[in-house]
N, C-alpha and C positions, 0 to 999 in steps of 0.2 A: 326277387319279385314276389309280392304278396297278392293273394286273391282278395277281392272286395269282401268286406264284412256284410253279413246278412242284415237286412233292415230290421231295426228294433233290437239288435243284439247289444247289450251293454258291456260285454266282456270281449276284449280283443283276443281272438284265438287265431293264430297263424294257420295258413293252409299251404299246401304245395302249389307251385306255379302251374303244374299240369297234372291232371288226373286221368285214369283210364278212359279211352275214347276221345280224348282231346289231343290236338296236335301240339307237340312240343316245339316251341320256337325260342331259341336262345339268341341273344344279341351277339353280333360279331364283336370280338375283342378289339378294343382300341389300343391295347398295349402291344408294342412291337419290340423285337430285339434291338438293342442299342439305345433304348429309352433311358436306362438307368446306368449310372456309373458304378464301378466296383471300388468302394472305399477301402482304405487300409484296415484290415480286420483287427489289427493290434491297437489301433488308436481311435477308431470311431466310437461315438456314443450312441445311445438309444435315439437321441434327437437327430443324429446324422442319418438314421435309417427310416425316418418318417416317409420319404418318397418311396422307399422299397417296400414298406408295409402297406402303403396305399396303392401302389402300382403292381406290377407283375414282372418278375425276372424271366425273360425268355432268351434263348439262344437260337433255336431252330425256327426259321421263318416259314411263312406259307409256301415259299419257293424251295423248301427242303435244304436251304443253305444255312450255314452257321455264321453268326456275326455278332458284333457288340463286345463291350468290355468284359462281359461275363463268359465269353467263349473260352473253355478250358484247353482248347487245341489238343485234344486227345488224338493219338495216332490211330491208324486204321485197325491195327490189331486190338487195341483197347476197345474200340467201338464194336468190333465183331464179337469180342468176348461178352460185352454187355448185351448185345443182341442175342447171342446164344443162351445166356442165362435166362433172359426174358422168355424166349421161345420154350426153353426147357420147363420153366414154371407154368406156362399156359398149358402145355401138353400134359404135364404131370397133373395139374388141376383137373383137366378134362377127363383123364383116365380115372382119377380118384372119384370124381362125381359119378362116373358110370359104375364104379364098384359099389358106391353107396346106393345107387338106384336099383342095383341087382341084389341087394341084401348082403354084400360082402364087407360092408363098412357101415358103422352105425351113424356117423355124422361127418360132415365135411364143410369147409368154407373155402371158396375160391378167391383168388386175387384178380379176377378178370377185369381188365381195364386199368389196374393199378400195379402191374408187374414192374414198372419202371421204378417205383418208389423205393423199395428196400434194396433193389439191385444197384441202381445208380448211386444211392447214398452209401451203401456198404463198400462199394468199390472205391469211394472217395476217402474211406477211413484207413487207419493202420490196423494191422492184425491184432494188436494188443488192446484195441478199444472194445468196450463193452456194449452189447446190443440188448436193449429191453424192448421187445416188439409188442405190437398188438396182433390181432388175428391175421392180418393180411401182409405180414412181412416174412413169410417162410422163405422167400427167395434169397434172403441174406445168407441162409445156410448153404445154398449153392455157391455163392461167392466165397464162403469160408471153407468149402471143400467137403461138405457132408455128403455121404453116400445115400442115394435114393432108397436102397434096400432098408437102411436104418430108419429113414423117415417113414416108409410104409409100414415097417414092423411096429413103430410107435402107434400109427393110426389104427392098426389092427388090434393092438393090445396083446400080441402073442408073447411067447417066452423070450423073444429077442428084443422086446420093447425096452429101451433103455430107461424108461420111467416105470416099468414093471406094472403097467395097468393102472397106475395111480392118478392119471390125468385123462381128461377127455381127448379124443382125436384132435389133431392140429394144435394141441398145447405142447409144442415141441420144446425140448431142452437139449442143447448141444454144448457140452462143457468145453471141448477142444476149440470150438469156435466162439467161446464167450457169448453164447446166445442163451438168454435166460428165459425160462418158461413164463408165459403169461398166467394170470389168474382169471377164472371165469368172471368174477365181478369186474366190470370195466373200469379202467382208469388207474388201477393200483400201481401199474408199472411206472407212471410218471413220477410219483414221489419216491419210489424205490430207486429209480435211475439217478435222481438227484443225490440220494444218500450214498450210492456207490461212487458217484463222481466226487463227492466231498471226501470220501475215504481215500480215493486215489490222490486227491489234492493234499490231504493231511500227510500221506506217506511220501509225497513228493515224487510220484511216479508219472511217467509220460503215458498217461492213459486218459482217453476221453470217452464219455458215455453218450450214446444216442438212444432216443426213445421216441415212440409214436403214440398218438392218441387220436381217436376219431372225433369228428365234429360234434356228435351227440354226447360223447363222454366228456367233452370239454366243459359241459355244464355241471360236472361232478366237482366236489370239493378238492379231490386229489390234484386236479389240474391247477387250481389256484394256489394250493399249498406248495406245489412244486415250483411254480413261477416265483413265488415269494422267497423261498429258500435259495433257489438258483441265483436270484438277483442279489440278495443280501450277502451271500457267501462267495459270489463270483465263481460258482461251481463250473468245472469244465464239462458241460453237458450241452447237447443239442436237442432241443425240445420241439418236436414236430406235431402240428395239428393237421391230420390228413382230412381235408374238407372234400369228401367224396359225395357230398350233397344229401346223403341219406344215412340215418341211424335206424336200421331195420326199416320200418315203414314210416318213420317220422322224418320230415324234411329238416334240413339244416337251419331253416328259419325259426325252429323251436329252440335252437341253441344260441343264436345271436340275433339281435334286432338290427344290426348294422349291415348285414349281408356279407361280412367277411370276418376273419379271425385274427389276421396278422397283427393288427393294431392293438389287440388286447395286451400284447407284451410290453408296449411302450410305457404305460403308467407304472409298470414294475421296474422300469429302468433297464429293460432288456433290448439289445439290438434285435430288430424284428424285420423279417423279410417274407414276402409272398412270392412263391415260385410256381411256374407251370409244372404240375406234377406228371405230365405226359411227355415232357421234353427231357430226354436223357441227359443232354449236355448241360442244361440249366440246373437240373437237380444235382448233378455231379459237382458243378462249379460252386453252387451255394453251400453244399455240404463241406467241400474242401475249404472254403472260406471260413465256415463256422468251426471247423476242426482246427484250423490255424489260430483262430481267435481264442478258442478254449485252451489250446496247448500253450499259448503265450502268457496265460494268466489274466487275459482281458475279460473273461467271463463267458456266460452262456449266450446262446442265440435261440431266439424263438422264431420258428418257421411255419408258415401256413403253406401246405402242399395242396394246390388247387387241382383237383382231379374229379373223376366221376366213377362211381361204382357201377360198372356195366352189367354185372350179374346180380343174382339174388344175394341177400345178406348171408344166407347159409343154405344147406340142403333142406332145412325145415321151412324155408321162406318161399312165398309166391309173389314176386313183385308186380305181376299183372293185376293184382288186387288194389294197388295204390298208385301206380304210375303208368304212363304210356308205354306200350310194348317196345317201341322203337326209339325211346327217349335217348338212350345212350349213343345212338348213331348220330344224333344231332349236336352232341357236345362239341363246343368250339375247339377244345383241345385235341380232338381226334383220338386215335388209337396209338399208344406208346410204341408198340412193336412196329406198326406200319410206318410211323414217323422216323424211327431210327433206321429201319430198312431202306426207306426212300432216300434218306440222307446219304447212306453208304452208296446207294446206286448213283445218286447225283454226283458224288465225288469220284466215281469210277472204281469203287472198291467192293462192289457186290453186284448181284444180278438176281433175277427172278428164278433162274435155274438153280443157283446156289442156295437160295432161300428154300426152295422145294426140297432140295437134297438134305439141308439141315433139319427140316421138319420131319422128314422120313427117318433120318438117323436117330433123332431124339425120341420119336415115337417107339422105335424098336428098343431103345435103351430103357424106356419107361416100362414097356411090356416085359422085358427081361428082368428088370428089378422086381416087378410084381410077382412073377413066377418064382423068383428066388425067395422073396419075403414069405410067401404062403407055405413054403417048405417048413417054416418054423411055427405054423399054426395060422388059423383064420378065425374070423368072428363066429362062424357057426359051429365049428368043430373043435376049436382049440388046437393044441394045448395052450393053456393060459399060464401066466405067472403064478407061482405058488401062493397059497392063501396067507402064509406068514409075512409076505411082503407088505401087507396092510400095516404092519407094526414096525418093520425094520427100517433102518437108515434115516430115522428121524431124530432119535436121541442117542447120545453116546452111551448112556446107561438108561435102560427102559424103566420108566416110573412104575411103582407097584401096581397101580390100578390097570395100566396097560398090560403088565406082566400077567395079571389074573385073566384078562380077556385073551391074551395070547395063548396061555396054557389051556383055556377052555376050547379055543379053536383047534389047537393041536390034538387035543384029546377026542374032539368030536369027529 
């Protein structure tokens, strides 16, 4: 939705649908579970997915029931696992934000409202698959088994930080989980992910690569380079555009004039799908389909994950300056945790009491992890990684000019 142009303006400048003080009113979605068929992932062409790019794959209906051809029919234990990971990420994020606000952490970015994205999608992958995240996919590490203490140590930059203070907080890297650190310049991970997928393809390995980019970053050149290479070489990669409506304070209509992103993959010859990003079952099913397609040698899949960034862009952002304060509560896709919780209750596999108990248990886990992490140092007092880590673990043999700087630091 675009706001009206000011009279006399010769240049078309998009604006957000709603601004502070205005009531956010989203249209009710016309897309329903069961609208779209599930084509054979190993045989379908880009043209076969035109309805999927223009529509929206959903599994969970407004009645909290699962239906349609895309229903992955996960068992109750798998659904509860997904719910637990999402709750863990939300509580972890909340605690880390409190740490930042009290000066114990320099910077943080939450996944509020988007917890489903990385968790459902990573659960649909195999453990040997590569993960190239953006800022809001730390939840993939929970699926891959990373310890919270290790994650907090990284954000603090203390002596147990596995990146040794050489990255900003939330720029996680987890080698055992094949989770690759992002770069602060947005979009770089898209091209990198395609390159790794091509390497796996060249080596004839059963590995698929998944990556995510934001709606705003999809206006970067890296996005288009990645789509072109993925298409030409039929790389085993899953390319996700997370359309969460906002690139910091810039609305998604600055990144596309069509109002959606999924169809962008079609001219490149890529199978393209738009999926409800707050529907755990739909996200799992579409990712499983894309993984099967990639592993079969049929090529990449381009996915638009339709969701909403419920919180601020980062701890440095104030969204009340550019959007309605309650806008996220009006989003037609609802809240991902509540939707999966309500589905489990609907099928008789969960209850409000069990949900409360889960939240209490995980809150205690997060607090215990924080207390353990600060034993190795905190932001204010250290100890911090040694200064020589600025130079180490980059080159097998240190170049002469760095060796001179290294010696100067050691002598000083």
